[in-house]
Structure formats: structure tokens, C-alpha cells
LOZAZA-654904 format. One record per atom (N, C-alpha, C): y, z, x; chain; residue number from 1; atom name; residue in three letters. Coordinates in steps of 0.2 Angstrom, whole numbers, plus 5000, padded with zeros to 4 digits. Layout:
REM LOZAZA-654904
SITE     y     z     x  keba  pado  vexvex  zafi
SITE     Y     Z     X     A   NUM      CA   ALA
...
This chain:
REM LOZAZA-654904
SITE     y     z     x  keba  pado  vexvex  zafi
SITE  5614  5527  5066     A     1       N   UNK
SITE  5614  5522  5071     A     1      CA   UNK
SITE  5617  5524  5077     A     1       C   UNK
SITE  5622  5528  5077     A     2       N   UNK
SITE  5625  5530  5084     A     2      CA   UNK
SITE  5620  5535  5087     A     2       C   UNK
SITE  5617  5539  5084     A     3       N   UNK
SITE  5612  5544  5087     A     3      CA   UNK
SITE  5606  5540  5090     A     3       C   UNK
SITE  5604  5534  5087     A     4       N   UNK
SITE  5599  5530  5090     A     4      CA   UNK
SITE  5601  5527  5097     A     4       C   UNK
SITE  5607  5525  5097     A     5       N   UNK
SITE  5610  5522  5103     A     5      CA   UNK
SITE  5611  5527  5108     A     5       C   UNK
SITE  5613  5533  5107     A     6       N   UNK
SITE  5614  5538  5112     A     6      CA   UNK
SITE  5607  5540  5114     A     6       C   UNK
SITE  5602  5540  5110     A     7       N   UNK
SITE  5595  5542  5113     A     7      CA   UNK
SITE  5592  5536  5117     A     7       C   UNK
SITE  5593  5530  5115     A     8       N   UNK
SITE  5591  5525  5119     A     8      CA   UNK
SITE  5595  5524  5126     A     8       C   UNK
SITE  5601  5525  5126     A     9       N   UNK
SITE  5605  5525  5132     A     9      CA   UNK
SITE  5603  5531  5137     A     9       C   UNK
SITE  5602  5537  5134     A    10       N   UNK
SITE  5600  5543  5138     A    10      CA   UNK
SITE  5593  5541  5141     A    10       C   UNK
SITE  5588  5539  5137     A    11       N   UNK
SITE  5581  5537  5140     A    11      CA   UNK
SITE  5582  5532  5145     A    11       C   UNK
SITE  5586  5527  5144     A    12       N   UNK
SITE  5587  5521  5149     A    12      CA   UNK
SITE  5590  5524  5155     A    12       C   UNK
SITE  5595  5528  5155     A    13       N   UNK
SITE  5598  5531  5161     A    13      CA   UNK
SITE  5593  5536  5165     A    13       C   UNK
SITE  5589  5540  5161     A    14       N   UNK
SITE  5584  5544  5164     A    14      CA   UNK
SITE  5578  5540  5168     A    14       C   UNK
SITE  5577  5534  5165     A    15       N   UNK
SITE  5571  5530  5168     A    15      CA   UNK
SITE  5573  5528  5175     A    15       C   UNK
SITE  5580  5527  5176     A    16       N   UNK
SITE  5582  5524  5183     A    16      CA   UNK
SITE  5584  5530  5187     A    16       C   UNK
SITE  5583  5536  5186     A    17       N   UNK
SITE  5585  5541  5191     A    17      CA   UNK
SITE  5580  5541  5196     A    17       C   UNK
SITE  5583  5542  5203     A    18       N   UNK
SITE  5578  5542  5208     A    18      CA   UNK
SITE  5574  5548  5209     A    18       C   UNK
SITE  5569  5548  5212     A    19       N   UNK
SITE  5565  5554  5213     A    19      CA   UNK
SITE  5567  5557  5220     A    19       C   UNK
SITE  5565  5563  5221     A    20       N   UNK
SITE  5568  5567  5227     A    20      CA   UNK
SITE  5561  5569  5231     A    20       C   UNK
SITE  5561  5568  5238     A    21       N   UNK
SITE  5556  5571  5242     A    21      CA   UNK
SITE  5560  5575  5247     A    21       C   UNK
SITE  5558  5581  5247     A    22       N   UNK
SITE  5562  5586  5252     A    22      CA   UNK
SITE  5557  5591  5255     A    22       C   UNK
SITE  5559  5595  5260     A    23       N   UNK
SITE  5555  5600  5262     A    23      CA   UNK
SITE  5557  5603  5269     A    23       C   UNK
SITE  5553  5606  5273     A    24       N   UNK
SITE  5555  5608  5279     A    24      CA   UNK
SITE  5549  5607  5284     A    24       C   UNK
SITE  5551  5606  5291     A    25       N   UNK
SITE  5547  5605  5296     A    25      CA   UNK
SITE  5548  5610  5302     A    25       C   UNK
SITE  5542  5613  5303     A    26       N   UNK
SITE  5542  5618  5308     A    26      CA   UNK
SITE  5537  5617  5314     A    26       C   UNK
SITE  5538  5620  5320     A    27       N   UNK
SITE  5533  5619  5325     A    27      CA   UNK
SITE  5527  5624  5323     A    27       C   UNK
SITE  5521  5621  5324     A    28       N   UNK
SITE  5515  5624  5322     A    28      CA   UNK
SITE  5513  5630  5326     A    28       C   UNK
SITE  5515  5630  5333     A    29       N   UNK
SITE  5514  5636  5337     A    29      CA   UNK
SITE  5519  5641  5337     A    29       C   UNK
SITE  5525  5640  5336     A    30       N   UNK
SITE  5530  5645  5336     A    30      CA   UNK
SITE  5533  5646  5329     A    30       C   UNK
SITE  5532  5642  5324     A    31       N   UNK
SITE  5535  5643  5318     A    31      CA   UNK
SITE  5543  5641  5317     A    31       C   UNK
SITE  5545  5639  5323     A    32       N   UNK
SITE  5553  5637  5323     A    32      CA   UNK
SITE  5554  5631  5320     A    32       C   UNK
SITE  5560  5630  5316     A    33       N   UNK
SITE  5561  5624  5313     A    33      CA   UNK
SITE  5562  5618  5319     A    33       C   UNK
SITE  5561  5612  5317     A    34       N   UNK
SITE  5562  5606  5322     A    34      CA   UNK
SITE  5567  5602  5319     A    34       C   UNK
SITE  5573  5602  5322     A    35       N   UNK
SITE  5578  5597  5320     A    35      CA   UNK
SITE  5577  5590  5323     A    35       C   UNK
SITE  5579  5585  5320     A    36       N   UNK
SITE  5579  5578  5322     A    36      CA   UNK
SITE  5572  5574  5321     A    36       C   UNK
SITE  5568  5577  5317     A    37       N   UNK
SITE  5562  5574  5315     A    37      CA   UNK
SITE  5563  5568  5311     A    37       C   UNK
SITE  5560  5562  5312     A    38       N   UNK
SITE  5561  5556  5308     A    38      CA   UNK
SITE  5556  5557  5302     A    38       C   UNK
SITE  5558  5556  5296     A    39       N   UNK
SITE  5554  5557  5290     A    39      CA   UNK
SITE  5555  5550  5286     A    39       C   UNK
SITE  5550  5546  5285     A    40       N   UNK
SITE  5551  5540  5281     A    40      CA   UNK
SITE  5545  5538  5278     A    40       C   UNK
SITE  5546  5534  5273     A    41       N   UNK
SITE  5540  5531  5269     A    41      CA   UNK
SITE  5538  5525  5272     A    41       C   UNK
SITE  5531  5525  5274     A    42       N   UNK
SITE  5528  5519  5278     A    42      CA   UNK
SITE  5529  5513  5274     A    42       C   UNK
SITE  5531  5508  5278     A    43       N   UNK
SITE  5532  5501  5276     A    43      CA   UNK
SITE  5537  5500  5271     A    43       C   UNK
SITE  5543  5504  5272     A    44       N   UNK
SITE  5549  5504  5268     A    44      CA   UNK
SITE  5555  5505  5273     A    44       C   UNK
SITE  5561  5505  5270     A    45       N   UNK
SITE  5566  5506  5274     A    45      CA   UNK
SITE  5569  5513  5272     A    45       C   UNK
SITE  5566  5517  5268     A    46       N   UNK
SITE  5568  5523  5266     A    46      CA   UNK
SITE  5566  5529  5270     A    46       C   UNK
SITE  5571  5533  5273     A    47       N   UNK
SITE  5569  5538  5277     A    47      CA   UNK
SITE  5575  5543  5278     A    47       C   UNK
SITE  5574  5548  5282     A    48       N   UNK
SITE  5579  5553  5284     A    48      CA   UNK
SITE  5577  5556  5291     A    48       C   UNK
SITE  5582  5561  5293     A    49       N   UNK
SITE  5580  5565  5299     A    49      CA   UNK
SITE  5582  5572  5297     A    49       C   UNK
SITE  5577  5576  5299     A    50       N   UNK
SITE  5578  5583  5298     A    50      CA   UNK
SITE  5584  5586  5301     A    50       C   UNK
SITE  5587  5591  5297     A    51       N   UNK
SITE  5593  5594  5299     A    51      CA   UNK
SITE  5592  5600  5305     A    51       C   UNK
SITE  5597  5603  5307     A    52       N   UNK
SITE  5596  5608  5312     A    52      CA   UNK
SITE  5592  5614  5310     A    52       C   UNK
SITE  5591  5615  5303     A    53       N   UNK
SITE  5587  5620  5301     A    53      CA   UNK
SITE  5580  5618  5299     A    53       C   UNK
SITE  5578  5611  5301     A    54       N   UNK
SITE  5572  5608  5300     A    54      CA   UNK
SITE  5570  5606  5293     A    54       C   UNK
SITE  5576  5606  5289     A    55       N   UNK
SITE  5575  5603  5282     A    55      CA   UNK
SITE  5577  5596  5281     A    55       C   UNK
SITE  5574  5593  5276     A    56       N   UNK
SITE  5575  5585  5275     A    56      CA   UNK
SITE  5575  5584  5268     A    56       C   UNK
SITE  5578  5579  5266     A    57       N   UNK
SITE  5578  5576  5259     A    57      CA   UNK
SITE  5580  5569  5259     A    57       C   UNK
SITE  5576  5565  5255     A    58       N   UNK
SITE  5577  5558  5254     A    58      CA   UNK
SITE  5576  5557  5246     A    58       C   UNK
SITE  5579  5552  5244     A    59       N   UNK
SITE  5578  5549  5237     A    59      CA   UNK
SITE  5576  5542  5237     A    59       C   UNK
SITE  5572  5541  5231     A    60       N   UNK
SITE  5569  5534  5231     A    60      CA   UNK
SITE  5568  5533  5223     A    60       C   UNK
SITE  5568  5526  5222     A    61       N   UNK
SITE  5566  5524  5215     A    61      CA   UNK
SITE  5560  5520  5215     A    61       C   UNK
SITE  5556  5521  5221     A    62       N   UNK
SITE  5550  5518  5222     A    62      CA   UNK
SITE  5545  5521  5218     A    62       C   UNK
SITE  5539  5517  5216     A    63       N   UNK
SITE  5534  5520  5212     A    63      CA   UNK
SITE  5527  5518  5216     A    63       C   UNK
SITE  5522  5522  5216     A    64       N   UNK
SITE  5516  5520  5219     A    64      CA   UNK
SITE  5514  5524  5224     A    64       C   UNK
SITE  5509  5523  5228     A    65       N   UNK
SITE  5506  5527  5233     A    65      CA   UNK
SITE  5509  5525  5240     A    65       C   UNK
SITE  5511  5530  5243     A    66       N   UNK
SITE  5514  5528  5250     A    66      CA   UNK
SITE  5512  5534  5255     A    66       C   UNK
SITE  5513  5532  5261     A    67       N   UNK
SITE  5512  5537  5266     A    67      CA   UNK
SITE  5519  5540  5269     A    67       C   UNK
SITE  5520  5547  5268     A    68       N   UNK
SITE  5526  5550  5271     A    68      CA   UNK
SITE  5525  5552  5278     A    68       C   UNK
SITE  5529  5549  5283     A    69       N   UNK
SITE  5527  5550  5290     A    69      CA   UNK
SITE  5532  5554  5293     A    69       C   UNK
SITE  5530  5559  5297     A    70       N   UNK
SITE  5534  5564  5301     A    70      CA   UNK
SITE  5533  5562  5308     A    70       C   UNK
SITE  5538  5560  5312     A    71       N   UNK
SITE  5538  5558  5319     A    71      CA   UNK
SITE  5543  5561  5323     A    71       C   UNK
SITE  5541  5564  5329     A    72       N   UNK
SITE  5546  5566  5334     A    72      CA   UNK
SITE  5543  5566  5341     A    72       C   UNK
SITE  5547  5565  5346     A    73       N   UNK
SITE  5544  5564  5353     A    73      CA   UNK
SITE  5542  5571  5355     A    73       C   UNK
SITE  5536  5572  5358     A    74       N   UNK
SITE  5533  5578  5360     A    74      CA   UNK
SITE  5529  5582  5355     A    74       C   UNK
SITE  5528  5578  5349     A    75       N   UNK
SITE  5524  5581  5344     A    75      CA   UNK
SITE  5519  5576  5341     A    75       C   UNK
SITE  5513  5578  5338     A    76       N   UNK
SITE  5509  5573  5335     A    76      CA   UNK
SITE  5512  5570  5329     A    76       C   UNK
SITE  5512  5564  5328     A    77       N   UNK
SITE  5514  5561  5321     A    77      CA   UNK
SITE  5509  5564  5316     A    77       C   UNK
SITE  5513  5565  5310     A    78       N   UNK
SITE  5509  5568  5304     A    78      CA   UNK
SITE  5510  5563  5298     A    78       C   UNK
SITE  5505  5562  5294     A    79       N   UNK
SITE  5506  5558  5288     A    79      CA   UNK
SITE  5503  5561  5282     A    79       C   UNK
SITE  5507  5561  5277     A    80       N   UNK
SITE  5505  5564  5271     A    80      CA   UNK
SITE  5505  5559  5265     A    80       C   UNK
SITE  5500  5558  5261     A    81       N   UNK
SITE  5500  5554  5256     A    81      CA   UNK
SITE  5504  5556  5250     A    81       C   UNK
SITE  5508  5552  5247     A    82       N   UNK
SITE  5512  5554  5241     A    82      CA   UNK
SITE  5512  5548  5236     A    82       C   UNK
SITE  5511  5550  5229     A    83       N   UNK
SITE  5511  5546  5224     A    83      CA   UNK
SITE  5517  5547  5220     A    83       C   UNK
SITE  5522  5542  5221     A    84       N   UNK
SITE  5528  5542  5218     A    84      CA   UNK
SITE  5528  5539  5211     A    84       C   UNK
SITE  5533  5542  5207     A    85       N   UNK
SITE  5533  5540  5200     A    85      CA   UNK
SITE  5540  5543  5197     A    85       C   UNK
SITE  5544  5538  5196     A    86       N   UNK
SITE  5550  5540  5192     A    86      CA   UNK
SITE  5555  5545  5195     A    86       C   UNK
SITE  5557  5550  5192     A    87       N   UNK
SITE  5562  5554  5194     A    87      CA   UNK
SITE  5559  5561  5196     A    87       C   UNK
SITE  5553  5561  5198     A    88       N   UNK
SITE  5549  5567  5200     A    88      CA   UNK
SITE  5552  5570  5207     A    88       C   UNK
SITE  5551  5576  5208     A    89       N   UNK
SITE  5553  5580  5214     A    89      CA   UNK
SITE  5546  5581  5218     A    89       C   UNK
SITE  5546  5580  5224     A    90       N   UNK
SITE  5541  5582  5229     A    90      CA   UNK
SITE  5543  5586  5234     A    90       C   UNK
SITE  5539  5591  5236     A    91       N   UNK
SITE  5541  5596  5241     A    91      CA   UNK
SITE  5535  5596  5246     A    91       C   UNK
SITE  5537  5595  5253     A    92       N   UNK
SITE  5533  5595  5258     A    92      CA   UNK
SITE  5535  5600  5264     A    92       C   UNK
SITE  5531  5605  5265     A    93       N   UNK
SITE  5533  5610  5270     A    93      CA   UNK
SITE  5527  5608  5276     A    93       C   UNK
SITE  5529  5605  5281     A    94       N   UNK
SITE  5524  5603  5286     A    94      CA   UNK
SITE  5525  5607  5293     A    94       C   UNK
SITE  5520  5607  5297     A    95       N   UNK
SITE  5520  5610  5303     A    95      CA   UNK
SITE  5518  5604  5308     A    95       C   UNK
SITE  5522  5603  5313     A    96       N   UNK
SITE  5520  5598  5318     A    96      CA   UNK
SITE  5517  5601  5324     A    96       C   UNK
SITE  5512  5598  5327     A    97       N   UNK
SITE  5508  5601  5333     A    97      CA   UNK
SITE  5511  5598  5339     A    97       C   UNK
SITE  5513  5602  5344     A    98       N   UNK
SITE  5515  5599  5350     A    98      CA   UNK
SITE  5510  5595  5354     A    98       C   UNK
SITE  5513  5590  5357     A    99       N   UNK
SITE  5508  5585  5361     A    99      CA   UNK
SITE  5511  5584  5367     A    99       C   UNK
SITE  5507  5584  5373     A   100       N   UNK
SITE  5510  5582  5379     A   100      CA   UNK
SITE  5511  5575  5380     A   100       C   UNK
SITE  5516  5573  5383     A   101       N   UNK
SITE  5518  5566  5384     A   101      CA   UNK
SITE  5515  5564  5391     A   101       C   UNK
SITE  5511  5558  5391     A   102       N   UNK
SITE  5508  5556  5396     A   102      CA   UNK
SITE  5512  5551  5400     A   102       C   UNK
SITE  5513  5552  5406     A   103       N   UNK
SITE  5517  5547  5410     A   103      CA   UNK
SITE  5512  5543  5415     A   103       C   UNK
SITE  5515  5537  5417     A   104       N   UNK
SITE  5511  5533  5421     A   104      CA   UNK
SITE  5511  5536  5428     A   104       C   UNK
SITE  5506  5536  5432     A   105       N   UNK
SITE  5506  5539  5439     A   105      CA   UNK
SITE  5506  5533  5443     A   105       C   UNK
SITE  5511  5534  5448     A   106       N   UNK
SITE  5511  5528  5453     A   106      CA   UNK
SITE  5510  5532  5460     A   106       C   UNK
SITE  5507  5528  5465     A   107       N   UNK
SITE  5506  5530  5471     A   107      CA   UNK
SITE  5512  5530  5476     A   107       C   UNK
SITE  5512  5533  5482     A   108       N   UNK
SITE  5517  5534  5486     A   108      CA   UNK
SITE  5519  5527  5489     A   108       C   UNK
SITE  5515  5523  5490     A   109       N   UNK
SITE  5516  5516  5492     A   109      CA   UNK
SITE  5520  5512  5487     A   109       C   UNK
SITE  5518  5512  5481     A   110       N   UNK
SITE  5522  5509  5476     A   110      CA   UNK
SITE  5529  5512  5475     A   110       C   UNK
SITE  5529  5519  5475     A   111       N   UNK
SITE  5536  5522  5475     A   111      CA   UNK
SITE  5541  5520  5480     A   111       C   UNK
SITE  5538  5519  5486     A   112       N   UNK
SITE  5542  5517  5492     A   112      CA   UNK
SITE  5544  5510  5491     A   112       C   UNK
SITE  5540  5506  5489     A   113       N   UNK
SITE  5541  5499  5488     A   113      CA   UNK
SITE  5547  5498  5482     A   113       C   UNK
SITE  5546  5502  5477     A   114       N   UNK
SITE  5552  5502  5472     A   114      CA   UNK
SITE  5558  5504  5474     A   114       C   UNK
SITE  5558  5510  5478     A   115       N   UNK
SITE  5564  5513  5481     A   115      CA   UNK
SITE  5568  5508  5486     A   115       C   UNK
SITE  5564  5505  5490     A   116       N   UNK
SITE  5567  5500  5495     A   116      CA   UNK
SITE  5569  5494  5492     A   116       C   UNK
SITE  5566  5491  5486     A   117       N   UNK
SITE  5568  5485  5483     A   117      CA   UNK
SITE  5575  5487  5479     A   117       C   UNK
SITE  5575  5493  5476     A   118       N   UNK
SITE  5582  5494  5473     A   118      CA   UNK
SITE  5587  5495  5478     A   118       C   UNK
SITE  5586  5498  5484     A   119       N   UNK
SITE  5591  5499  5489     A   119      CA   UNK
SITE  5593  5492  5491     A   119       C   UNK
SITE  5589  5487  5492     A   120       N   UNK
SITE  5590  5481  5495     A   120      CA   UNK
SITE  5594  5477  5490     A   120       C   UNK
SITE  5592  5477  5484     A   121       N   UNK
SITE  5596  5473  5479     A   121      CA   UNK
SITE  5603  5476  5477     A   121       C   UNK
SITE  5604  5482  5478     A   122       N   UNK
SITE  5610  5486  5477     A   122      CA   UNK
SITE  5615  5485  5483     A   122       C   UNK
SITE  5612  5483  5489     A   123       N   UNK
SITE  5617  5482  5495     A   123      CA   UNK
SITE  5621  5476  5495     A   123       C   UNK
């Protein structure tokens, strides 16, 4: 009877162990690691940020199909599909592609107008 209880308890504990998603993030052009990349499961509150060596790790008890999102300013956002289940381990080594940031262009007249209105309000 005791061995049956131990078996049931160990099975119950194993069923509630979180799964792990980990990996590394590098610049596609240079191969250098990218620190500070936001890594998260879309439509959840589960996420992490890559370390100084570009590695990340997060744990979850979620099950089902999700999008794993990699996002960082100056790079194209990348999404990978992941089917989560139980205490499985998933490894993602991704490369992010640099992307130029578009700024709004303003004319000289608009710039001077903004400049003088700031000076006037601050005087």
C-alpha cells in the first residue's frame, strides 16, 4: 500500500512540474549575442529578457499552441510557434535581423514653430 502511495505521489508531483523554454539570441548579420531582448508567450504574462550573453530561459505550466515572440528595438520582431505540454524542455536559438527605425520628418518651418513655442512657454 505504501509503495502505491509513493508512486501516485511521484506521478502527481511530476504532472505539475513546469516546462522550460530556453535558448540564445544573436544578431543575424554579425553573429553577436543580443542582450535585453524581450522574449514572451503571446497573449500571456509569461516572459523574460535575454542576458548579457544573449541567452534566455522561462518556465511555464501552460499547455497548448502559443507564439513565442522575440522583440527588441532596432530589430525585426520574430515569432516562433511552440506546442507546450507538461514538463517538456524547448530550445530556441534565433537570429534577429537588424531593422532601420523610421522617424517622422518635419520641415524647417514646423521645427522653428516648435522651437519658438517651447522658448515662449518656458520664459
